[in-house]
CHARMM-style PDB file with segment names, atoms N, HN, CA, C and O in Angstrom:
ATOM      1  N   MET     1      -1.472  22.334  90.309  1.00  0.00      PROA
ATOM      2  CA  MET     1      -2.450  23.400  90.099  1.00  0.00      PROA
ATOM      3  C   MET     1      -1.688  24.705  89.867  1.00  0.00      PROA
ATOM      4  O   MET     1      -0.730  24.998  90.583  1.00  0.00      PROA
ATOM      5  N   ALA     2      -2.097  25.469  88.896  1.00  0.00      PROA
ATOM      6  HN  ALA     2      -2.875  25.231  88.315  1.00  0.00      PROA
ATOM      7  CA  ALA     2      -1.442  26.723  88.535  1.00  0.00      PROA
ATOM      8  C   ALA     2      -2.203  27.921  89.088  1.00  0.00      PROA
ATOM      9  O   ALA     2      -3.325  27.789  89.578  1.00  0.00      PROA
ATOM     10  N   ARG     3      -1.591  29.066  89.004  1.00  0.00      PROA
ATOM     11  HN  ARG     3      -0.680  29.173  88.606  1.00  0.00      PROA
ATOM     12  CA  ARG     3      -2.247  30.332  89.336  1.00  0.00      PROA
ATOM     13  C   ARG     3      -2.904  30.849  88.063  1.00  0.00      PROA
ATOM     14  O   ARG     3      -2.504  30.475  86.960  1.00  0.00      PROA
ATOM     15  N   VAL     4      -3.902  31.699  88.209  1.00  0.00      PROA
ATOM     16  HN  VAL     4      -4.227  32.003  89.105  1.00  0.00      PROA
ATOM     17  CA  VAL     4      -4.575  32.313  87.065  1.00  0.00      PROA
ATOM     18  C   VAL     4      -4.671  33.818  87.293  1.00  0.00      PROA
ATOM     19  O   VAL     4      -4.672  34.286  88.432  1.00  0.00      PROA
ATOM     20  N   ILE     5      -4.750  34.567  86.200  1.00  0.00      PROA
ATOM     21  HN  ILE     5      -4.749  34.187  85.275  1.00  0.00      PROA
ATOM     22  CA  ILE     5      -4.880  36.015  86.259  1.00  0.00      PROA
ATOM     23  C   ILE     5      -6.261  36.380  85.731  1.00  0.00      PROA
ATOM     24  O   ILE     5      -6.626  36.013  84.614  1.00  0.00      PROA
ATOM     25  N   SER     6      -7.021  37.101  86.539  1.00  0.00      PROA
ATOM     26  HN  SER     6      -6.725  37.399  87.446  1.00  0.00      PROA
ATOM     27  CA  SER     6      -8.397  37.457  86.165  1.00  0.00      PROA
ATOM     28  C   SER     6      -8.437  38.665  85.230  1.00  0.00      PROA
ATOM     29  O   SER     6      -7.412  39.290  84.954  1.00  0.00      PROA
ATOM     30  N   ASP     7      -9.629  38.977  84.756  1.00  0.00      PROA
ATOM     31  HN  ASP     7     -10.461  38.470  84.981  1.00  0.00      PROA
ATOM     32  CA  ASP     7      -9.851  40.107  83.862  1.00  0.00      PROA
ATOM     33  C   ASP     7      -9.620  41.454  84.543  1.00  0.00      PROA
ATOM     34  O   ASP     7      -9.595  42.485  83.871  1.00  0.00      PROA
ATOM     35  N   SER     8      -9.450  41.460  85.869  1.00  0.00      PROA
ATOM     36  HN  SER     8      -9.471  40.623  86.415  1.00  0.00      PROA
ATOM     37  CA  SER     8      -9.196  42.723  86.563  1.00  0.00      PROA
ATOM     38  C   SER     8      -7.731  43.155  86.433  1.00  0.00      PROA
ATOM     39  O   SER     8      -7.346  44.207  86.943  1.00  0.00      PROA
ATOM     40  N   CYS     9      -6.927  42.354  85.759  1.00  0.00      PROA
ATOM     41  HN  CYS     9      -7.240  41.500  85.345  1.00  0.00      PROA
ATOM     42  CA  CYS     9      -5.517  42.661  85.502  1.00  0.00      PROA
ATOM     43  C   CYS     9      -5.399  43.980  84.736  1.00  0.00      PROA
ATOM     44  O   CYS     9      -6.130  44.218  83.775  1.00  0.00      PROA
ATOM     45  N   VAL    10      -4.469  44.833  85.174  1.00  0.00      PROA
ATOM     46  HN  VAL    10      -3.874  44.640  85.954  1.00  0.00      PROA
ATOM     47  CA  VAL    10      -4.248  46.123  84.513  1.00  0.00      PROA
ATOM     48  C   VAL    10      -2.997  46.104  83.629  1.00  0.00      PROA
ATOM     49  O   VAL    10      -2.556  47.149  83.152  1.00  0.00      PROA
ATOM     50  N   SER    11      -2.428  44.912  83.412  1.00  0.00      PROA
ATOM     51  HN  SER    11      -2.786  44.062  83.800  1.00  0.00      PROA
ATOM     52  CA  SER    11      -1.268  44.715  82.534  1.00  0.00      PROA
ATOM     53  C   SER    11      -0.057  45.565  82.912  1.00  0.00      PROA
ATOM     54  O   SER    11       0.649  46.072  82.041  1.00  0.00      PROA
ATOM     55  N   CYS    12       0.180  45.717  84.217  1.00  0.00      PROA
ATOM     56  HN  CYS    12      -0.393  45.305  84.925  1.00  0.00      PROA
ATOM     57  CA  CYS    12       1.315  46.525  84.666  1.00  0.00      PROA
ATOM     58  C   CYS    12       2.641  45.790  84.517  1.00  0.00      PROA
ATOM     59  O   CYS    12       3.697  46.417  84.431  1.00  0.00      PROA
ATOM     60  N   GLY    13       2.586  44.448  84.486  1.00  0.00      PROA
ATOM     61  HN  GLY    13       1.728  43.938  84.556  1.00  0.00      PROA
ATOM     62  CA  GLY    13       3.794  43.644  84.305  1.00  0.00      PROA
ATOM     63  C   GLY    13       4.553  43.316  85.572  1.00  0.00      PROA
ATOM     64  O   GLY    13       5.590  42.656  85.506  1.00  0.00      PROA
ATOM     65  N   ALA    14       4.074  43.753  86.720  1.00  0.00      PROA
ATOM     66  HN  ALA    14       3.232  44.289  86.774  1.00  0.00      PROA
ATOM     67  CA  ALA    14       4.777  43.491  87.978  1.00  0.00      PROA
ATOM     68  C   ALA    14       4.950  41.996  88.235  1.00  0.00      PROA
ATOM     69  O   ALA    14       5.980  41.575  88.761  1.00  0.00      PROA
ATOM     70  N   CYS    15       3.981  41.213  87.879  1.00  0.00      PROA
ATOM     71  HN  CYS    15       3.145  41.555  87.451  1.00  0.00      PROA
ATOM     72  CA  CYS    15       4.027  39.775  88.108  1.00  0.00      PROA
ATOM     73  C   CYS    15       5.034  39.069  87.203  1.00  0.00      PROA
ATOM     74  O   CYS    15       5.648  38.079  87.601  1.00  0.00      PROA
ATOM     75  N   GLU    16       5.200  39.577  85.997  1.00  0.00      PROA
ATOM     76  HN  GLU    16       4.702  40.381  85.673  1.00  0.00      PROA
ATOM     77  CA  GLU    16       6.057  38.916  85.012  1.00  0.00      PROA
ATOM     78  C   GLU    16       7.486  38.758  85.521  1.00  0.00      PROA
ATOM     79  O   GLU    16       8.082  37.690  85.376  1.00  0.00      PROA
ATOM     80  N   SER    17       8.026  39.792  86.102  1.00  0.00      PROA
ATOM     81  HN  SER    17       7.542  40.659  86.220  1.00  0.00      PROA
ATOM     82  CA  SER    17       9.405  39.727  86.588  1.00  0.00      PROA
ATOM     83  C   SER    17       9.543  38.939  87.884  1.00  0.00      PROA
ATOM     84  O   SER    17      10.650  38.537  88.245  1.00  0.00      PROA
ATOM     85  N   SER    18       8.442  38.712  88.586  1.00  0.00      PROA
ATOM     86  HN  SER    18       7.543  39.039  88.293  1.00  0.00      PROA
ATOM     87  CA  SER    18       8.507  37.972  89.847  1.00  0.00      PROA
ATOM     88  C   SER    18       8.453  36.460  89.654  1.00  0.00      PROA
ATOM     89  O   SER    18       8.730  35.709  90.590  1.00  0.00      PROA
ATOM     90  N   CYS    19       8.102  36.005  88.460  1.00  0.00      PROA
ATOM     91  HN  CYS    19       7.877  36.614  87.700  1.00  0.00      PROA
ATOM     92  CA  CYS    19       7.962  34.570  88.206  1.00  0.00      PROA
ATOM     93  C   CYS    19       9.333  33.928  87.996  1.00  0.00      PROA
ATOM     94  O   CYS    19      10.046  34.288  87.060  1.00  0.00      PROA
ATOM     95  N   PRO    20       9.707  32.979  88.861  1.00  0.00      PROA
ATOM     96  CA  PRO    20      11.031  32.359  88.754  1.00  0.00      PROA
ATOM     97  C   PRO    20      11.202  31.425  87.555  1.00  0.00      PROA
ATOM     98  O   PRO    20      12.327  31.061  87.211  1.00  0.00      PROA
ATOM     99  N   VAL    21      10.101  31.035  86.921  1.00  0.00      PROA
ATOM    100  HN  VAL    21       9.187  31.330  87.200  1.00  0.00      PROA
ATOM    101  CA  VAL    21      10.196  30.125  85.781  1.00  0.00      PROA
ATOM    102  C   VAL    21       9.738  30.764  84.470  1.00  0.00      PROA
ATOM    103  O   VAL    21       9.649  30.077  83.453  1.00  0.00      PROA
ATOM    104  N   GLY    22       9.449  32.055  84.479  1.00  0.00      PROA
ATOM    105  HN  GLY    22       9.521  32.612  85.306  1.00  0.00      PROA
ATOM    106  CA  GLY    22       9.059  32.762  83.263  1.00  0.00      PROA
ATOM    107  C   GLY    22       7.736  32.324  82.673  1.00  0.00      PROA
ATOM    108  O   GLY    22       7.574  32.311  81.452  1.00  0.00      PROA
ATOM    109  N   ALA    23       6.785  31.964  83.526  1.00  0.00      PROA
ATOM    110  HN  ALA    23       6.916  31.975  84.517  1.00  0.00      PROA
ATOM    111  CA  ALA    23       5.498  31.456  83.056  1.00  0.00      PROA
ATOM    112  C   ALA    23       4.480  32.552  82.751  1.00  0.00      PROA
ATOM    113  O   ALA    23       3.378  32.249  82.295  1.00  0.00      PROA
ATOM    114  N   ILE    24       4.822  33.817  82.993  1.00  0.00      PROA
ATOM    115  HN  ILE    24       5.717  34.063  83.363  1.00  0.00      PROA
ATOM    116  CA  ILE    24       3.875  34.912  82.798  1.00  0.00      PROA
ATOM    117  C   ILE    24       4.294  35.767  81.613  1.00  0.00      PROA
ATOM    118  O   ILE    24       5.463  36.124  81.464  1.00  0.00      PROA
ATOM    119  N   SER    25       3.312  36.090  80.770  1.00  0.00      PROA
ATOM    120  HN  SER    25       2.363  35.800  80.891  1.00  0.00      PROA
ATOM    121  CA  SER    25       3.581  36.941  79.607  1.00  0.00      PROA
ATOM    122  C   SER    25       2.328  37.739  79.276  1.00  0.00      PROA
ATOM    123  O   SER    25       1.256  37.508  79.834  1.00  0.00      PROA
ATOM    124  N   MET    26       2.490  38.681  78.359  1.00  0.00      PROA
ATOM    125  HN  MET    26       3.362  38.869  77.906  1.00  0.00      PROA
ATOM    126  CA  MET    26       1.351  39.494  77.943  1.00  0.00      PROA
ATOM    127  C   MET    26       0.484  38.688  76.992  1.00  0.00      PROA
ATOM    128  O   MET    26       0.971  38.133  76.007  1.00  0.00      PROA
ATOM    129  N   GLY    27      -0.812  38.628  77.298  1.00  0.00      PROA
ATOM    130  HN  GLY    27      -1.208  39.079  78.098  1.00  0.00      PROA
ATOM    131  CA  GLY    27      -1.763  37.942  76.434  1.00  0.00      PROA
ATOM    132  C   GLY    27      -2.457  38.950  75.540  1.00  0.00      PROA
ATOM    133  O   GLY    27      -1.975  40.070  75.370  1.00  0.00      PROA
ATOM    134  N   GLU    28      -3.579  38.560  74.972  1.00  0.00      PROA
ATOM    135  HN  GLU    28      -3.970  37.650  75.111  1.00  0.00      PROA
ATOM    136  CA  GLU    28      -4.330  39.457  74.098  1.00  0.00      PROA
ATOM    137  C   GLU    28      -4.859  40.685  74.829  1.00  0.00      PROA
ATOM    138  O   GLU    28      -4.733  41.808  74.342  1.00  0.00      PROA
ATOM    139  N   ASP    29      -5.452  40.466  76.002  1.00  0.00      PROA
ATOM    140  HN  ASP    29      -5.555  39.553  76.398  1.00  0.00      PROA
ATOM    141  CA  ASP    29      -6.079  41.563  76.745  1.00  0.00      PROA
ATOM    142  C   ASP    29      -5.369  41.914  78.043  1.00  0.00      PROA
ATOM    143  O   ASP    29      -5.453  43.051  78.508  1.00  0.00      PROA
ATOM    144  N   HSD    30      -4.674  40.954  78.630  1.00  0.00      PROA
ATOM    145  HN  HSD    30      -4.606  40.031  78.252  1.00  0.00      PROA
ATOM    146  CA  HSD    30      -3.982  41.170  79.898  1.00  0.00      PROA
ATOM    147  C   HSD    30      -2.914  40.092  80.080  1.00  0.00      PROA
ATOM    148  O   HSD    30      -2.762  39.211  79.235  1.00  0.00      PROA
ATOM    149  N   MET    31      -2.183  40.170  81.179  1.00  0.00      PROA
ATOM    150  HN  MET    31      -2.307  40.886  81.865  1.00  0.00      PROA
ATOM    151  CA  MET    31      -1.134  39.193  81.459  1.00  0.00      PROA
ATOM    152  C   MET    31      -1.767  37.808  81.619  1.00  0.00      PROA
ATOM    153  O   MET    31      -2.896  37.686  82.095  1.00  0.00      PROA
ATOM    154  N   VAL    32      -1.037  36.775  81.220  1.00  0.00      PROA
ATOM    155  HN  VAL    32      -0.120  36.875  80.833  1.00  0.00      PROA
ATOM    156  CA  VAL    32      -1.523  35.400  81.329  1.00  0.00      PROA
ATOM    157  C   VAL    32      -0.427  34.518  81.899  1.00  0.00      PROA
ATOM    158  O   VAL    32       0.758  34.829  81.778  1.00  0.00      PROA
ATOM    159  N   ILE    33      -0.824  33.422  82.519  1.00  0.00      PROA
ATOM    160  HN  ILE    33      -1.787  33.170  82.618  1.00  0.00      PROA
ATOM    161  CA  ILE    33       0.105  32.452  83.083  1.00  0.00      PROA
ATOM    162  C   ILE    33       0.013  31.162  82.285  1.00  0.00      PROA
ATOM    163  O   ILE    33      -1.076  30.627  82.075  1.00  0.00      PROA
ATOM    164  N   ASP    34       1.160  30.667  81.845  1.00  0.00      PROA
ATOM    165  HN  ASP    34       2.045  31.102  82.016  1.00  0.00      PROA
ATOM    166  CA  ASP    34       1.237  29.388  81.138  1.00  0.00      PROA
ATOM    167  C   ASP    34       1.122  28.290  82.199  1.00  0.00      PROA
ATOM    168  O   ASP    34       2.071  28.034  82.940  1.00  0.00      PROA
ATOM    169  N   ALA    35      -0.037  27.650  82.266  1.00  0.00      PROA
ATOM    170  HN  ALA    35      -0.808  27.858  81.664  1.00  0.00      PROA
ATOM    171  CA  ALA    35      -0.313  26.646  83.297  1.00  0.00      PROA
ATOM    172  C   ALA    35       0.658  25.475  83.256  1.00  0.00      PROA
ATOM    173  O   ALA    35       0.944  24.875  84.292  1.00  0.00      PROA
ATOM    174  N   SER    36       1.163  25.146  82.090  1.00  0.00      PROA
ATOM    175  HN  SER    36       0.931  25.634  81.248  1.00  0.00      PROA
ATOM    176  CA  SER    36       2.085  24.014  81.989  1.00  0.00      PROA
ATOM    177  C   SER    36       3.472  24.363  82.523  1.00  0.00      PROA
ATOM    178  O   SER    36       4.248  23.466  82.853  1.00  0.00      PROA
ATOM    179  N   ALA    37       3.789  25.642  82.613  1.00  0.00      PROA
ATOM    180  HN  ALA    37       3.158  26.371  82.346  1.00  0.00      PROA
ATOM    181  CA  ALA    37       5.094  26.070  83.128  1.00  0.00      PROA
ATOM    182  C   ALA    37       5.022  26.515  84.587  1.00  0.00      PROA
ATOM    183  O   ALA    37       6.031  26.489  85.291  1.00  0.00      PROA
ATOM    184  N   CYS    38       3.850  26.919  85.043  1.00  0.00      PROA
ATOM    185  HN  CYS    38       3.030  26.941  84.471  1.00  0.00      PROA
ATOM    186  CA  CYS    38       3.667  27.426  86.410  1.00  0.00      PROA
ATOM    187  C   CYS    38       3.975  26.340  87.442  1.00  0.00      PROA
ATOM    188  O   CYS    38       3.497  25.211  87.336  1.00  0.00      PROA
ATOM    189  N   ILE    39       4.787  26.705  88.446  1.00  0.00      PROA
ATOM    190  HN  ILE    39       5.176  27.622  88.532  1.00  0.00      PROA
ATOM    191  CA  ILE    39       5.125  25.751  89.510  1.00  0.00      PROA
ATOM    192  C   ILE    39       4.310  26.030  90.779  1.00  0.00      PROA
ATOM    193  O   ILE    39       4.571  25.436  91.825  1.00  0.00      PROA
ATOM    194  N   ASP    40       3.335  26.923  90.691  1.00  0.00      PROA
ATOM    195  HN  ASP    40       3.123  27.406  89.841  1.00  0.00      PROA
ATOM    196  CA  ASP    40       2.421  27.248  91.784  1.00  0.00      PROA
ATOM    197  C   ASP    40       3.147  27.697  93.044  1.00  0.00      PROA
ATOM    198  O   ASP    40       2.770  27.318  94.153  1.00  0.00      PROA
ATOM    199  N   CYS    41       4.188  28.504  92.872  1.00  0.00      PROA
ATOM    200  HN  CYS    41       4.494  28.812  91.971  1.00  0.00      PROA
ATOM    201  CA  CYS    41       4.957  28.976  94.030  1.00  0.00      PROA
ATOM    202  C   CYS    41       4.291  30.166  94.715  1.00  0.00      PROA
ATOM    203  O   CYS    41       4.543  30.420  95.893  1.00  0.00      PROA
ATOM    204  N   GLY    42       3.440  30.900  93.989  1.00  0.00      PROA
ATOM    205  HN  GLY    42       3.235  30.693  93.032  1.00  0.00      PROA
ATOM    206  CA  GLY    42       2.735  32.038  94.555  1.00  0.00      PROA
ATOM    207  C   GLY    42       3.527  33.336  94.572  1.00  0.00      PROA
ATOM    208  O   GLY    42       3.039  34.340  95.090  1.00  0.00      PROA
ATOM    209  N   ALA    43       4.728  33.343  94.023  1.00  0.00      PROA
ATOM    210  HN  ALA    43       5.124  32.527  93.602  1.00  0.00      PROA
ATOM    211  CA  ALA    43       5.554  34.550  94.027  1.00  0.00      PROA
ATOM    212  C   ALA    43       4.865  35.716  93.333  1.00  0.00      PROA
ATOM    213  O   ALA    43       5.029  36.864  93.746  1.00  0.00      PROA
ATOM    214  N   CYS    44       4.106  35.443  92.300  1.00  0.00      PROA
ATOM    215  HN  CYS    44       3.972  34.510  91.965  1.00  0.00      PROA
ATOM    216  CA  CYS    44       3.438  36.493  91.531  1.00  0.00      PROA
ATOM    217  C   CYS    44       2.256  37.104  92.267  1.00  0.00      PROA
ATOM    218  O   CYS    44       1.969  38.291  92.115  1.00  0.00      PROA
ATOM    219  N   GLU    45       1.584  36.306  93.052  1.00  0.00      PROA
ATOM    220  HN  GLU    45       1.817  35.342  93.176  1.00  0.00      PROA
ATOM    221  CA  GLU    45       0.337  36.746  93.685  1.00  0.00      PROA
ATOM    222  C   GLU    45       0.519  37.996  94.539  1.00  0.00      PROA
ATOM    223  O   GLU    45      -0.313  38.903  94.495  1.00  0.00      PROA
ATOM    224  N   GLY    46       1.594  38.051  95.308  1.00  0.00      PROA
ATOM    225  HN  GLY    46       2.269  37.314  95.343  1.00  0.00      PROA
ATOM    226  CA  GLY    46       1.835  39.190  96.188  1.00  0.00      PROA
ATOM    227  C   GLY    46       2.290  40.437  95.467  1.00  0.00      PROA
ATOM    228  O   GLY    46       2.260  41.523  96.046  1.00  0.00      PROA
ATOM    229  N   THR    47       2.713  40.315  94.214  1.00  0.00      PROA
ATOM    230  HN  THR    47       2.738  39.433  93.744  1.00  0.00      PROA
ATOM    231  CA  THR    47       3.200  41.484  93.483  1.00  0.00      PROA
ATOM    232  C   THR    47       2.101  42.212  92.724  1.00  0.00      PROA
ATOM    233  O   THR    47       2.308  43.337  92.271  1.00  0.00      PROA
ATOM    234  N   CYS    48       0.949  41.596  92.577  1.00  0.00      PROA
ATOM    235  HN  CYS    48       0.781  40.682  92.945  1.00  0.00      PROA
ATOM    236  CA  CYS    48      -0.139  42.195  91.808  1.00  0.00      PROA
ATOM    237  C   CYS    48      -0.809  43.318  92.606  1.00  0.00      PROA
ATOM    238  O   CYS    48      -1.359  43.073  93.680  1.00  0.00      PROA
ATOM    239  N   PRO    49      -0.763  44.556  92.081  1.00  0.00      PROA
ATOM    240  CA  PRO    49      -1.339  45.683  92.821  1.00  0.00      PROA
ATOM    241  C   PRO    49      -2.866  45.689  92.878  1.00  0.00      PROA
ATOM    242  O   PRO    49      -3.452  46.402  93.693  1.00  0.00      PROA
ATOM    243  N   VAL    50      -3.514  44.898  92.019  1.00  0.00      PROA
ATOM    244  HN  VAL    50      -3.038  44.319  91.357  1.00  0.00      PROA
ATOM    245  CA  VAL    50      -4.980  44.873  92.018  1.00  0.00      PROA
ATOM    246  C   VAL    50      -5.554  43.527  92.469  1.00  0.00      PROA
ATOM    247  O   VAL    50      -6.767  43.323  92.413  1.00  0.00      PROA
ATOM    248  N   GLY    51      -4.699  42.617  92.913  1.00  0.00      PROA
ATOM    249  HN  GLY    51      -3.714  42.783  92.958  1.00  0.00      PROA
ATOM    250  CA  GLY    51      -5.167  41.321  93.405  1.00  0.00      PROA
ATOM    251  C   GLY    51      -5.791  40.438  92.341  1.00  0.00      PROA
ATOM    252  O   GLY    51      -6.736  39.701  92.623  1.00  0.00      PROA
ATOM    253  N   ALA    52      -5.275  40.502  91.119  1.00  0.00      PROA
ATOM    254  HN  ALA    52      -4.507  41.101  90.890  1.00  0.00      PROA
ATOM    255  CA  ALA    52      -5.868  39.751  90.007  1.00  0.00      PROA
ATOM    256  C   ALA    52      -5.376  38.316  89.889  1.00  0.00      PROA
ATOM    257  O   ALA    52      -5.869  37.569  89.045  1.00  0.00      PROA
ATOM    258  N   ILE    53      -4.410  37.912  90.718  1.00  0.00      PROA
ATOM    259  HN  ILE    53      -4.009  38.519  91.404  1.00  0.00      PROA
ATOM    260  CA  ILE    53      -3.842  36.574  90.620  1.00  0.00      PROA
ATOM    261  C   ILE    53      -4.332  35.712  91.781  1.00  0.00      PROA
ATOM    262  O   ILE    53      -4.302  36.126  92.940  1.00  0.00      PROA
ATOM    263  N   SER    54      -4.784  34.501  91.442  1.00  0.00      PROA
ATOM    264  HN  SER    54      -4.808  34.164  90.501  1.00  0.00      PROA
ATOM    265  CA  SER    54      -5.289  33.592  92.472  1.00  0.00      PROA
ATOM    266  C   SER    54      -5.021  32.140  92.052  1.00  0.00      PROA
ATOM    267  O   SER    54      -4.730  31.874  90.886  1.00  0.00      PROA
ATOM    268  N   PRO    55      -5.121  31.205  93.002  1.00  0.00      PROA
ATOM    269  CA  PRO    55      -4.974  29.793  92.651  1.00  0.00      PROA
ATOM    270  C   PRO    55      -6.083  29.373  91.697  1.00  0.00      PROA
ATOM    271  O   PRO    55      -7.223  29.819  91.822  1.00  0.00      PROA
ATOM    272  N   GLU    56      -5.742  28.511  90.742  1.00  0.00      PROA
ATOM    273  HN  GLU    56      -4.815  28.148  90.640  1.00  0.00      PROA
ATOM    274  CA  GLU    56      -6.727  27.995  89.794  1.00  0.00      PROA
ATOM    275  C   GLU    56      -7.734  27.135  90.545  1.00  0.00      PROA
ATOM    276  O   GLU    56      -7.366  26.383  91.448  1.00  0.00      PROA
ATOM    277  N   GLU    57      -8.981  27.246  90.176  1.00  0.00      PROA
ATOM    278  HN  GLU    57      -9.279  27.857  89.443  1.00  0.00      PROA
ATOM    279  CA  GLU    57     -10.038  26.458  90.849  1.00  0.00      PROA
ATOM    280  C   GLU    57     -10.349  25.214  90.095  1.00  0.00      PROA
ATOM    281  OT1 GLU    57     -11.208  24.438  90.513  1.00  0.00      PROA
TER     282      GLU     57
END
């Protein structure tokens, strides 16, 4: 199961550098996580200043 970034993302990029496998990048409207690359470590979740990252449901 991967993490997901919601529409409340402000595209600050804090999560991108925290990902140990480089699964986060800028999408069309906000940062996105490549589910096939995500190892679900949760490192990105704590770096998001607006709480936009959560486990995929």
